[in-house]
N, C-alpha and C positions, 0 to 999 in steps of 0.2 A: 303233480303233474302225470299226464297220460302216457302210453310208450308211444304216439302220434306226436309226440312233440321232437322238436329239435332244437336241440342245444349247442352251443359254442362247445368246439374240439377240448379246450384250453377248460375248461369248466372242471374240479375237484371232482366231481360224481359221476361225472363221463368217460372220467379216464378211469377210475376204479369200476364200474361197470365193465369199460373196455376189457381192463385185465381180466376179472373174473371171466369172459366171455373169451375170451381165448383160451384162457388155461383149461376151460371147460371143453374146447375144441382140442386141445393137445392132448388134454386125460383123453380123450375120445380115441384118437391117432395111437396111442398107448395098449387098448387095447385091442385093434387091428395090425399089429407087427409087419404079418407076412404081406399085407397090403401095400401099405406104404415100402416097407424094402423092395419090393417088385417095381414099386414107381421110382424109388428114387436107382433102380439098374437100369428099368429100361431102356436110358439116354445113353448109359453104358454098353450095351448090344448096339447100339445104332451107332455108335462110333467104333466097335468093332465091326460091324458090319461094311459103312459107307469109306472107314479110313482102310482096311486092310481087303474087303471082296473088290470096289469100285477103285478106293483108292490110286490102284497103277494105271489106270487110265484116263490118271487126272496129270496135266503139265502145269503148276503152280509155278510161273513166273518169281523167279528171286525166292524161292524156298521147296517146303513139301507140303504137299497134299493134307498132309497130317496137321502141320500149321496152320493151314488156313482152316480146317474143318473143325475143331476144338471150339476158338471160339464162335462158328455157328451153331455149333450142338450147346456150348453154354445160352445162346439167344433163344434155340430152339427148348430147352430144357422151361427158360421161362413164360414161354406160350403155352407146354402142356400146363402149366399152374392154371392156365382158363378153363379150358376141359375140365380139371379136377374139381376145380369150384362149382362151374355148372354143377354138377351132380354133386356137392356133397348140398348145396343148397337145396336141389329139388328133391333129394331125400329128406332132408329135414321136411322140408314142407308136406310129404306124402305122408311121413311119419310123426307128424302133427306137431313136431318141435316149435316151427314156426309158431302156429298157433298158441303153444302156450308161452314162448318169451314174448307176444305181443299181450298176454295178460297180466303178466308182471311188469312190474312200475322202475322198468329200465328204457331207457331215451332210444330212439332209431337211431341215433348217432351210434352207440354204444352197441348197439345187436350186429350191426353192418361193420362197422371198424374194427369189432373183436375178430368178428374173421378175416376181415383182410388184413390186421395185424399176425394171428396165426396164422396166415398163408406165406406172408414175408419169412416169415419164422423157419416153415416146411421151405422156403425157397433159398435160404443162407445153408439150410443143412442140404439141397441139391448141390447147389454152388459146389459146395466143400467136398463133392463128393464127385462131382464134375474135373475138377481140376485134380484133385488125384488122382483119376483115370488119364488126365491128359497128363500129369508127370511123367506117370507109369508106362504111355506108349512114344513117350519121348519129346513132346511138346513144352514149350518155355516161355517164358517172357522175357523184351530183352532192354525194355527199357527203364525197371527201376520198381521201387515197392508203392511208391505215391501213382505214378500213371496206371499200375495192376489195383491200386484200390480202387482209383478214378474209374476204371474200367467196369470193376465188380460193382460197384456203385450206380454206375448206369443200368447194369441190368438187372439190381433190385429196383429201381426204378420205374422201366419196363415193368416187371414182376405185378407191382403196385396196381400200374394203370390195369394189367389184364387181370388183377382180381378182383376190379370195379366191374368191370364189363361181360364179367363171372356171373358176381351178385347179380348185375342188375338180368342178362340173360335167364340165369336159374329163378328168379322170382317169377320171372314174364313167361317161360317154360312150364314150371310147378312139378313138372311128374319126370320121375328120372327116365321114360320112357323115351318122353321127348328129346333130354337132353342128349340122343343120340346122334341126331343132326347136327350139334354142336363137335361133337368130338368128329365126325366125319369133315367138315367143315376145318377142323383145324391142319391137318396135313396140305389141302392146296393152298393155306396161306404160308404157313411152312416153308413149301417148296418156293413156292412164283416168292422167292426174296433173294438174297447173295448167301443164306446160312450154306449150302452146298455146293453152289455154280457160280459164275459170274453173272450179272443179268444180261452182260454184252455177250452171250453166246445165246441168247433167246430173241424168237424173232416180233419185229413191228414192238405193236402198242405192248406186248407183256414185258418186254426190256424196261419200258415209261413204268407199270406197275408196279415190277419188280422192285425196280431203283428206288425208288418210292417210299417202298413196302417200310412201315416200322421197325420189321425187324431186319432189315437189311441198313437201318440207318445206325441201330444197335450193332448190327455187326460189325460194319466198316469202320463205326467207335472203336470198339475195344481192338478192333482187330490193328487199329492205328497205336492207341495207347498201350498195346501188349508188342507192338509191334513188329507182326506176323505178317506175312506176306499177304497183298491183296492184289485182284484181276482190277486191272481197266482202271485206276482211282483218279482218273483225271475228267470225270464229268462233275457236272456242280453237285449235287448228293451229295460223293462221296467227298469232295470238297469241304464242303460243310455237312460232314456226318456227325460231330461232337456237338452243336446247333439243333441239329435236328434229334439226334437222339434224348436230346433234354426237351425240347419242343413236343411230339411226337405225346411221350406220356401224358405232359402237361396236358396236352391239348384231349386225351381219349378220359383224365382224371376230370377233369372239366366239364366233360359230356357227360358220365357215366356215374360218376358221382351221386349228381342230382338226381338222374334217373331213377337209381337204384334207392335212395328216398324216397321217392314219389308210389315208388312200384309198389314199396313193402306196406307205406300208408294206405293206398289202395286196396290191397289185398282183404281187410275187414268190411270192404265197403260194399 
């Protein structure tokens, strides 16, 4: 079987290969703890900046801005995984790691899914840090354990989809220098959502784009599940936030997972 062969994810060999390659990535992270720590603490810095420097100017109906902000920052933390994935994939390509993996008897599915699994594990740690940060600044959930776990599940589901977007873009761009473009675009995508403010405060078409941004769907859904305050939750997208929070990542995965596999197979041509 060649490295270009796609197998069913349920195949035992594919599962073992996926676990092995995910373990390789996790071991590499242990060798650079400073960068990992900075990546985990950056969202905490944003909570401090937006919550305490700008939060006083934000009047959220039926609640505090910090209770509105933390779910938005949890969603932003999932988005940051996209740019880190692009950088990781392009770095592997620049160092020749991708070509060495292609020469090994490992399936395409395992190589790509191993990176995705490692990224989701990293997201679990990032979520834990952000939840702890939220509890320290006074944020809390109000609807019990099961809705809270469901909200965290939606966040990981979004991160899983972003992982495939990042893998595809990393394979497409190939060089760490070109990955800067993705890092620049992440911020407008994040701000053009309900992570920090209500889309209703935005003019015209920006309101519509922000309302149907996948980040907004997940942010609104988890605010509802957590019992945190929301702005203007009477529009169609807000009333159907949980179905949209499930559908958007499913659509992104359905599009970018096969694109990533195809792009990986095309590298050696």
